[in-house]
KOLGU-4560 file (N, C-alpha, C; in nm, 3 decimals, padded with zeros to 5 digits):
<recs>
<n_xx: 09.225 n_yy: 07.353 n_zz: 30.082 ca_xx: 09.197 ca_yy: 07.240 ca_zz: 30.032 c_xx: 09.040 c_yy: 07.187 c_zz: 30.059 mol: A seq: 1 type: MET>
<n_xx: 08.987 n_yy: 07.129 n_zz: 29.943 ca_xx: 08.862 ca_yy: 07.094 ca_zz: 29.967 c_xx: 08.866 c_yy: 06.954 c_zz: 30.065 mol: A seq: 2 type: SER>
<n_xx: 08.745 n_yy: 06.914 n_zz: 30.099 ca_xx: 08.753 ca_yy: 06.784 ca_zz: 30.188 c_xx: 08.784 c_yy: 06.662 c_zz: 30.134 mol: A seq: 3 type: GLN>
<n_xx: 08.771 n_yy: 06.660 n_zz: 29.987 ca_xx: 08.806 ca_yy: 06.541 ca_zz: 29.914 c_xx: 08.895 c_yy: 06.596 c_zz: 29.784 mol: A seq: 4 type: ILE>
<n_xx: 09.025 n_yy: 06.549 n_zz: 29.793 ca_xx: 09.116 ca_yy: 06.588 ca_zz: 29.683 c_xx: 09.128 c_yy: 06.447 c_zz: 29.607 mol: A seq: 5 type: GLU>
<n_xx: 09.120 n_yy: 06.436 n_zz: 29.477 ca_xx: 09.143 ca_yy: 06.324 ca_zz: 29.392 c_xx: 09.251 c_yy: 06.366 c_zz: 29.290 mol: A seq: 6 type: VAL>
<n_xx: 09.365 n_yy: 06.311 n_zz: 29.268 ca_xx: 09.451 ca_yy: 06.301 ca_zz: 29.149 c_xx: 09.504 c_yy: 06.187 c_zz: 29.114 mol: A seq: 7 type: ARG>
<n_xx: 09.574 n_yy: 06.192 n_zz: 28.986 ca_xx: 09.626 ca_yy: 06.076 ca_zz: 28.922 c_xx: 09.784 c_yy: 06.104 c_zz: 28.945 mol: A seq: 8 type: ARG>
<n_xx: 09.837 n_yy: 06.012 n_zz: 29.051 ca_xx: 09.980 ca_yy: 06.023 ca_zz: 29.069 c_xx: 10.058 c_yy: 05.942 c_zz: 28.959 mol: A seq: 9 type: PRO>
<n_xx: 10.191 n_yy: 05.983 n_zz: 28.934 ca_xx: 10.285 ca_yy: 05.908 ca_zz: 28.835 c_xx: 10.330 c_yy: 05.768 c_zz: 28.920 mol: A seq: 10 type: SER>
<n_xx: 10.377 n_yy: 05.675 n_zz: 28.865 ca_xx: 10.438 ca_yy: 05.565 ca_zz: 28.926 c_xx: 10.542 c_yy: 05.594 c_zz: 29.033 mol: A seq: 11 type: GLU>
<n_xx: 10.629 n_yy: 05.674 n_zz: 28.975 ca_xx: 10.734 ca_yy: 05.744 ca_zz: 29.072 c_xx: 10.696 c_yy: 05.807 c_zz: 29.209 mol: A seq: 12 type: ALA>
<n_xx: 10.581 n_yy: 05.872 n_zz: 29.177 ca_xx: 10.519 ca_yy: 05.933 ca_zz: 29.303 c_xx: 10.456 c_yy: 05.849 c_zz: 29.398 mol: A seq: 13 type: GLU>
<n_xx: 10.411 n_yy: 05.731 n_zz: 29.320 ca_xx: 10.327 ca_yy: 05.630 ca_zz: 29.441 c_xx: 10.479 c_yy: 05.559 c_zz: 29.503 mol: A seq: 14 type: VAL>
<n_xx: 10.570 n_yy: 05.541 n_zz: 29.431 ca_xx: 10.680 ca_yy: 05.466 ca_zz: 29.494 c_xx: 10.751 c_yy: 05.578 c_zz: 29.599 mol: A seq: 15 type: GLY>
<n_xx: 10.748 n_yy: 05.691 n_zz: 29.572 ca_xx: 10.815 ca_yy: 05.794 ca_zz: 29.663 c_xx: 10.727 c_yy: 05.794 c_zz: 29.806 mol: A seq: 16 type: GLU>
<n_xx: 10.589 n_yy: 05.777 n_zz: 29.788 ca_xx: 10.515 ca_yy: 05.778 ca_zz: 29.902 c_xx: 10.515 c_yy: 05.654 c_zz: 29.976 mol: A seq: 17 type: LEU>
<n_xx: 10.549 n_yy: 05.549 n_zz: 29.913 ca_xx: 10.567 ca_yy: 05.429 ca_zz: 29.971 c_xx: 10.412 c_yy: 05.349 c_zz: 29.986 mol: A seq: 18 type: GLY>
<n_xx: 10.333 n_yy: 05.403 n_zz: 29.884 ca_xx: 10.182 ca_yy: 05.367 ca_zz: 29.893 c_xx: 10.158 c_yy: 05.209 c_zz: 29.875 mol: A seq: 19 type: ALA>
<n_xx: 10.242 n_yy: 05.137 n_zz: 29.800 ca_xx: 10.218 ca_yy: 04.999 ca_zz: 29.780 c_xx: 10.239 c_yy: 04.914 c_zz: 29.897 mol: A seq: 20 type: ARG>
<n_xx: 10.343 n_yy: 04.984 n_zz: 29.996 ca_xx: 10.339 ca_yy: 04.917 ca_zz: 30.138 c_xx: 10.228 c_yy: 04.933 c_zz: 30.233 mol: A seq: 21 type: ALA>
<n_xx: 10.143 n_yy: 05.033 n_zz: 30.198 ca_xx: 10.042 ca_yy: 05.053 ca_zz: 30.318 c_xx: 09.928 c_yy: 04.948 c_zz: 30.306 mol: A seq: 22 type: TRP>
<n_xx: 09.873 n_yy: 04.932 n_zz: 30.413 ca_xx: 09.750 ca_yy: 04.825 ca_zz: 30.450 c_xx: 09.671 c_yy: 04.832 c_zz: 30.339 mol: A seq: 23 type: PRO>
<n_xx: 09.570 n_yy: 04.720 n_zz: 30.307 ca_xx: 09.496 ca_yy: 04.720 ca_zz: 30.198 c_xx: 09.341 c_yy: 04.703 c_zz: 30.270 mol: A seq: 24 type: ILE>
<n_xx: 09.259 n_yy: 04.769 n_zz: 30.224 ca_xx: 09.119 ca_yy: 04.771 ca_zz: 30.260 c_xx: 09.042 c_yy: 04.719 c_zz: 30.141 mol: A seq: 25 type: TRP>
<n_xx: 08.926 n_yy: 04.646 n_zz: 30.169 ca_xx: 08.845 ca_yy: 04.588 ca_zz: 30.074 c_xx: 08.698 c_yy: 04.620 c_zz: 30.106 mol: A seq: 26 type: THR>
<n_xx: 08.614 n_yy: 04.627 n_zz: 30.012 ca_xx: 08.457 ca_yy: 04.646 ca_zz: 30.059 c_xx: 08.387 c_yy: 04.600 c_zz: 29.937 mol: A seq: 27 type: GLN>
<n_xx: 08.285 n_yy: 04.520 n_zz: 29.949 ca_xx: 08.199 ca_yy: 04.463 ca_zz: 29.842 c_xx: 08.092 c_yy: 04.584 c_zz: 29.806 mol: A seq: 28 type: GLU>
<n_xx: 08.022 n_yy: 04.585 n_zz: 29.700 ca_xx: 07.926 ca_yy: 04.693 ca_zz: 29.681 c_xx: 07.818 c_yy: 04.703 c_zz: 29.796 mol: A seq: 29 type: PRO>
<n_xx: 07.807 n_yy: 04.831 n_zz: 29.835 ca_xx: 07.735 ca_yy: 04.866 ca_zz: 29.941 c_xx: 07.716 c_yy: 05.014 c_zz: 29.961 mol: A seq: 30 type: SER>
<n_xx: 07.626 n_yy: 05.066 n_zz: 30.057 ca_xx: 07.626 ca_yy: 05.201 ca_zz: 30.063 c_xx: 07.622 c_yy: 05.236 c_zz: 30.232 mol: A seq: 31 type: THR>
<n_xx: 07.711 n_yy: 05.321 n_zz: 30.290 ca_xx: 07.722 ca_yy: 05.332 ca_zz: 30.434 c_xx: 07.781 c_yy: 05.465 c_zz: 30.474 mol: A seq: 32 type: PHE>
<n_xx: 07.743 n_yy: 05.534 n_zz: 30.577 ca_xx: 07.803 ca_yy: 05.655 ca_zz: 30.621 c_xx: 07.944 c_yy: 05.643 c_zz: 30.676 mol: A seq: 33 type: PRO>
<n_xx: 08.015 n_yy: 05.729 n_zz: 30.679 ca_xx: 08.143 ca_yy: 05.733 ca_zz: 30.727 c_xx: 08.196 c_yy: 05.871 c_zz: 30.769 mol: A seq: 34 type: TRP>
<n_xx: 08.267 n_yy: 05.879 n_zz: 30.874 ca_xx: 08.316 ca_yy: 06.001 ca_zz: 30.938 c_xx: 08.483 c_yy: 05.984 c_zz: 30.964 mol: A seq: 35 type: THR>
<n_xx: 08.545 n_yy: 06.075 n_zz: 30.927 ca_xx: 08.707 ca_yy: 06.051 ca_zz: 30.928 c_xx: 08.757 c_yy: 06.120 c_zz: 31.040 mol: A seq: 36 type: TYR>
<n_xx: 08.787 n_yy: 06.082 n_zz: 31.149 ca_xx: 08.870 ca_yy: 06.113 ca_zz: 31.281 c_xx: 08.985 c_yy: 06.189 c_zz: 31.238 mol: A seq: 37 type: ASP>
<n_xx: 09.065 n_yy: 06.107 n_zz: 31.140 ca_xx: 09.208 ca_yy: 06.161 ca_zz: 31.099 c_xx: 09.199 c_yy: 06.162 c_zz: 30.950 mol: A seq: 38 type: ASP>
<n_xx: 09.268 n_yy: 06.236 n_zz: 30.887 ca_xx: 09.301 ca_yy: 06.255 ca_zz: 30.729 c_xx: 09.336 c_yy: 06.111 c_zz: 30.694 mol: A seq: 39 type: ALA>
<n_xx: 09.286 n_yy: 06.082 n_zz: 30.576 ca_xx: 09.318 ca_yy: 05.957 ca_zz: 30.498 c_xx: 09.367 c_yy: 05.974 c_zz: 30.377 mol: A seq: 40 type: GLU>
<n_xx: 09.469 n_yy: 05.927 n_zz: 30.324 ca_xx: 09.518 ca_yy: 05.909 ca_zz: 30.199 c_xx: 09.502 c_yy: 05.770 c_zz: 30.139 mol: A seq: 41 type: THR>
<n_xx: 09.442 n_yy: 05.748 n_zz: 30.037 ca_xx: 09.445 ca_yy: 05.616 ca_zz: 29.983 c_xx: 09.471 c_yy: 05.599 c_zz: 29.828 mol: A seq: 42 type: CYS>
<n_xx: 09.522 n_yy: 05.493 n_zz: 29.784 ca_xx: 09.550 ca_yy: 05.464 ca_zz: 29.640 c_xx: 09.440 c_yy: 05.368 c_zz: 29.590 mol: A seq: 43 type: LEU>
<n_xx: 09.341 n_yy: 05.394 n_zz: 29.525 ca_xx: 09.256 ca_yy: 05.282 ca_zz: 29.455 c_xx: 09.314 c_yy: 05.181 c_zz: 29.363 mol: A seq: 44 type: VAL>
<n_xx: 09.318 n_yy: 05.080 n_zz: 29.388 ca_xx: 09.373 ca_yy: 04.976 ca_zz: 29.301 c_xx: 09.250 c_yy: 04.901 c_zz: 29.210 mol: A seq: 45 type: LEU>
<n_xx: 09.134 n_yy: 04.889 n_zz: 29.260 ca_xx: 09.035 ca_yy: 04.841 ca_zz: 29.189 c_xx: 08.899 c_yy: 04.894 c_zz: 29.247 mol: A seq: 46 type: GLU>
<n_xx: 08.788 n_yy: 04.885 n_zz: 29.178 ca_xx: 08.664 ca_yy: 04.936 ca_zz: 29.182 c_xx: 08.624 c_yy: 05.070 c_zz: 29.162 mol: A seq: 47 type: GLY>
<n_xx: 08.502 n_yy: 05.103 n_zz: 29.183 ca_xx: 08.437 ca_yy: 05.227 ca_zz: 29.152 c_xx: 08.345 c_yy: 05.253 c_zz: 29.281 mol: A seq: 48 type: ARG>
<n_xx: 08.385 n_yy: 05.403 n_zz: 29.319 ca_xx: 08.288 ca_yy: 05.446 ca_zz: 29.445 c_xx: 08.255 c_yy: 05.589 c_zz: 29.390 mol: A seq: 49 type: VAL>
<n_xx: 08.142 n_yy: 05.649 n_zz: 29.464 ca_xx: 08.084 ca_yy: 05.778 ca_zz: 29.470 c_xx: 08.096 c_yy: 05.818 c_zz: 29.628 mol: A seq: 50 type: THR>
<n_xx: 08.162 n_yy: 05.921 n_zz: 29.643 ca_xx: 08.171 ca_yy: 05.959 ca_zz: 29.791 c_xx: 08.084 c_yy: 06.096 c_zz: 29.817 mol: A seq: 51 type: VAL>
<n_xx: 07.988 n_yy: 06.116 n_zz: 29.884 ca_xx: 07.900 ca_yy: 06.228 ca_zz: 29.870 c_xx: 07.933 c_yy: 06.301 c_zz: 30.034 mol: A seq: 52 type: THR>
<n_xx: 07.993 n_yy: 06.408 n_zz: 30.042 ca_xx: 08.001 ca_yy: 06.476 ca_zz: 30.173 c_xx: 07.848 c_yy: 06.517 c_zz: 30.200 mol: A seq: 53 type: PRO>
<n_xx: 07.852 n_yy: 06.523 n_zz: 30.354 ca_xx: 07.719 ca_yy: 06.549 ca_zz: 30.415 c_xx: 07.715 c_yy: 06.705 c_zz: 30.389 mol: A seq: 54 type: ASP>
<n_xx: 07.583 n_yy: 06.737 n_zz: 30.414 ca_xx: 07.574 ca_yy: 06.892 ca_zz: 30.393 c_xx: 07.565 c_yy: 06.945 c_zz: 30.250 mol: A seq: 55 type: GLY>
<n_xx: 07.534 n_yy: 06.871 n_zz: 30.172 ca_xx: 07.525 ca_yy: 06.910 ca_zz: 30.002 c_xx: 07.634 c_yy: 06.933 c_zz: 29.940 mol: A seq: 56 type: GLY>
<n_xx: 07.749 n_yy: 06.878 n_zz: 29.989 ca_xx: 07.873 ca_yy: 06.871 ca_zz: 29.879 c_xx: 07.849 c_yy: 06.800 c_zz: 29.766 mol: A seq: 57 type: GLY>
<n_xx: 07.937 n_yy: 06.835 n_zz: 29.656 ca_xx: 07.925 ca_yy: 06.766 ca_zz: 29.539 c_xx: 07.985 c_yy: 06.624 c_zz: 29.555 mol: A seq: 58 type: ALA>
<n_xx: 07.918 n_yy: 06.526 n_zz: 29.486 ca_xx: 07.977 ca_yy: 06.383 ca_zz: 29.503 c_xx: 08.094 c_yy: 06.385 c_zz: 29.425 mol: A seq: 59 type: PRO>
<n_xx: 08.177 n_yy: 06.281 n_zz: 29.453 ca_xx: 08.322 ca_yy: 06.261 ca_zz: 29.420 c_xx: 08.316 c_yy: 06.114 c_zz: 29.366 mol: A seq: 60 type: VAL>
<n_xx: 08.352 n_yy: 06.093 n_zz: 29.231 ca_xx: 08.370 ca_yy: 05.950 ca_zz: 29.185 c_xx: 08.519 c_yy: 05.937 c_zz: 29.187 mol: A seq: 61 type: GLU>
<n_xx: 08.554 n_yy: 05.812 n_zz: 29.239 ca_xx: 08.697 ca_yy: 05.764 ca_zz: 29.250 c_xx: 08.690 c_yy: 05.621 c_zz: 29.195 mol: A seq: 62 type: ILE>
<n_xx: 08.819 n_yy: 05.604 n_zz: 29.130 ca_xx: 08.832 ca_yy: 05.450 ca_zz: 29.091 c_xx: 08.975 c_yy: 05.424 c_zz: 29.074 mol: A seq: 63 type: GLY>
<n_xx: 09.006 n_yy: 05.312 n_zz: 29.009 ca_xx: 09.150 ca_yy: 05.283 ca_zz: 28.982 c_xx: 09.251 c_yy: 05.383 c_zz: 28.943 mol: A seq: 64 type: PRO>
<n_xx: 09.372 n_yy: 05.374 n_zz: 29.027 ca_xx: 09.463 ca_yy: 05.492 ca_zz: 28.973 c_xx: 09.454 c_yy: 05.600 c_zz: 29.041 mol: A seq: 65 type: GLY>
<n_xx: 09.335 n_yy: 05.635 n_zz: 29.127 ca_xx: 09.319 ca_yy: 05.754 ca_zz: 29.201 c_xx: 09.399 c_yy: 05.752 c_zz: 29.322 mol: A seq: 66 type: ASP>
<n_xx: 09.458 n_yy: 05.859 n_zz: 29.360 ca_xx: 09.498 ca_yy: 05.897 ca_zz: 29.487 c_xx: 09.425 c_yy: 05.980 c_zz: 29.552 mol: A seq: 67 type: LEU>
<n_xx: 09.355 n_yy: 05.973 n_zz: 29.662 ca_xx: 09.262 ca_yy: 06.041 ca_zz: 29.727 c_xx: 09.304 c_yy: 06.073 c_zz: 29.875 mol: A seq: 68 type: VAL>
<n_xx: 09.272 n_yy: 06.219 n_zz: 29.920 ca_xx: 09.285 ca_yy: 06.249 ca_zz: 30.040 c_xx: 09.167 c_yy: 06.305 c_zz: 30.088 mol: A seq: 69 type: THR>
<n_xx: 09.120 n_yy: 06.229 n_zz: 30.195 ca_xx: 09.003 ca_yy: 06.267 ca_zz: 30.275 c_xx: 09.045 c_yy: 06.356 c_zz: 30.387 mol: A seq: 70 type: PHE>
<n_xx: 08.975 n_yy: 06.464 n_zz: 30.409 ca_xx: 09.011 ca_yy: 06.557 ca_zz: 30.537 c_xx: 08.950 c_yy: 06.496 c_zz: 30.676 mol: A seq: 71 type: ALA>
<n_xx: 09.031 n_yy: 06.528 n_zz: 30.763 ca_xx: 08.978 ca_yy: 06.517 ca_zz: 30.910 c_xx: 08.870 c_yy: 06.576 c_zz: 30.937 mol: A seq: 72 type: ALA>
<n_xx: 08.777 n_yy: 06.497 n_zz: 30.985 ca_xx: 08.636 ca_yy: 06.562 ca_zz: 31.028 c_xx: 08.540 c_yy: 06.551 c_zz: 30.910 mol: A seq: 73 type: GLY>
<n_xx: 08.576 n_yy: 06.498 n_zz: 30.798 ca_xx: 08.464 ca_yy: 06.481 ca_zz: 30.696 c_xx: 08.373 c_yy: 06.377 c_zz: 30.723 mol: A seq: 74 type: LEU>
<n_xx: 08.253 n_yy: 06.396 n_zz: 30.725 ca_xx: 08.141 ca_yy: 06.306 ca_zz: 30.717 c_xx: 08.075 c_yy: 06.287 c_zz: 30.578 mol: A seq: 75 type: SER>
<n_xx: 08.051 n_yy: 06.170 n_zz: 30.539 ca_xx: 08.011 ca_yy: 06.166 ca_zz: 30.401 c_xx: 07.923 c_yy: 06.008 c_zz: 30.392 mol: A seq: 76 type: CYS>
<n_xx: 07.882 n_yy: 05.988 n_zz: 30.273 ca_xx: 07.830 ca_yy: 05.868 ca_zz: 30.241 c_xx: 07.904 c_yy: 05.792 c_zz: 30.137 mol: A seq: 77 type: VAL>
<n_xx: 07.946 n_yy: 05.676 n_zz: 30.142 ca_xx: 08.018 ca_yy: 05.597 ca_zz: 30.051 c_xx: 07.911 c_yy: 05.512 c_zz: 29.986 mol: A seq: 78 type: TRP>
<n_xx: 07.903 n_yy: 05.525 n_zz: 29.836 ca_xx: 07.832 ca_yy: 05.418 ca_zz: 29.772 c_xx: 07.934 c_yy: 05.353 c_zz: 29.672 mol: A seq: 79 type: ALA>
<n_xx: 07.969 n_yy: 05.228 n_zz: 29.720 ca_xx: 08.049 ca_yy: 05.136 ca_zz: 29.649 c_xx: 07.965 c_yy: 05.066 c_zz: 29.530 mol: A seq: 80 type: VAL>
<n_xx: 07.992 n_yy: 05.098 n_zz: 29.412 ca_xx: 07.934 ca_yy: 05.052 ca_zz: 29.300 c_xx: 07.982 c_yy: 04.934 c_zz: 29.239 mol: A seq: 81 type: HIS>
<n_xx: 08.142 n_yy: 04.914 n_zz: 29.250 ca_xx: 08.202 ca_yy: 04.808 ca_zz: 29.216 c_xx: 08.312 c_yy: 04.756 c_zz: 29.312 mol: A seq: 82 type: GLU>
<n_xx: 08.321 n_yy: 04.644 n_zz: 29.359 ca_xx: 08.397 ca_yy: 04.637 ca_zz: 29.480 c_xx: 08.533 c_yy: 04.694 c_zz: 29.469 mol: A seq: 83 type: ALA>
<n_xx: 08.559 n_yy: 04.753 n_zz: 29.598 ca_xx: 08.681 ca_yy: 04.836 ca_zz: 29.610 c_xx: 08.785 c_yy: 04.772 c_zz: 29.683 mol: A seq: 84 type: ILE>
<n_xx: 08.929 n_yy: 04.809 n_zz: 29.620 ca_xx: 09.054 ca_yy: 04.739 ca_zz: 29.707 c_xx: 09.134 c_yy: 04.870 c_zz: 29.688 mol: A seq: 85 type: ARG>
<n_xx: 09.180 n_yy: 04.916 n_zz: 29.805 ca_xx: 09.277 ca_yy: 05.029 ca_zz: 29.813 c_xx: 09.376 c_yy: 05.002 c_zz: 29.923 mol: A seq: 86 type: LYS>
<n_xx: 09.494 n_yy: 05.071 n_zz: 29.903 ca_xx: 09.593 ca_yy: 05.105 ca_zz: 29.996 c_xx: 09.539 c_yy: 05.216 c_zz: 30.085 mol: A seq: 87 type: HIS>
<n_xx: 09.582 n_yy: 05.225 n_zz: 30.211 ca_xx: 09.532 ca_yy: 05.360 ca_zz: 30.277 c_xx: 09.623 c_yy: 05.388 c_zz: 30.386 mol: A seq: 88 type: TYR>
<n_xx: 09.630 n_yy: 05.506 n_zz: 30.422 ca_xx: 09.724 ca_yy: 05.554 ca_zz: 30.526 c_xx: 09.634 c_yy: 05.664 c_zz: 30.596 mol: A seq: 89 type: ARG>
<n_xx: 09.646 n_yy: 05.656 n_zz: 30.729 ca_xx: 09.588 ca_yy: 05.769 ca_zz: 30.816 c_xx: 09.685 c_yy: 05.860 c_zz: 30.881 mol: A seq: 90 type: PHE>
<n_xx: 09.626 n_yy: 05.981 n_zz: 30.882 ca_xx: 09.728 ca_yy: 06.097 ca_zz: 30.942 c_xx: 09.797 c_yy: 06.171 c_zz: 30.831 mol: A seq: 91 type: GLY>
</recs>
C-alpha cells in the first residue's frame, strides 16, 4: 500500500463502514505540515486539498466523495485550496 490511498466508494460501502457516523473535521484554506501517528481513513464531504508526502512523493489531490487512507508514520504537507469538511477515523 502506498502512503496515501484514494478511492471512490459506493454509498453502500460508506454505509457498511459507518463513515457518516464518524466525527467531522473542518479546515479553512491554509497550508500546514502534518504527521500521522496512527493510520487515518476519511470521507471527504466538501472542499479540495492537495497532500504532498515529505521526501519527494507525488502530490495527491482529494475532494468530495473521496475515501482516503493515510498510512501511520506519513509526514506530509496539506494545502487546503477550498475549505474542507470530512468524516474521519483513526486506527
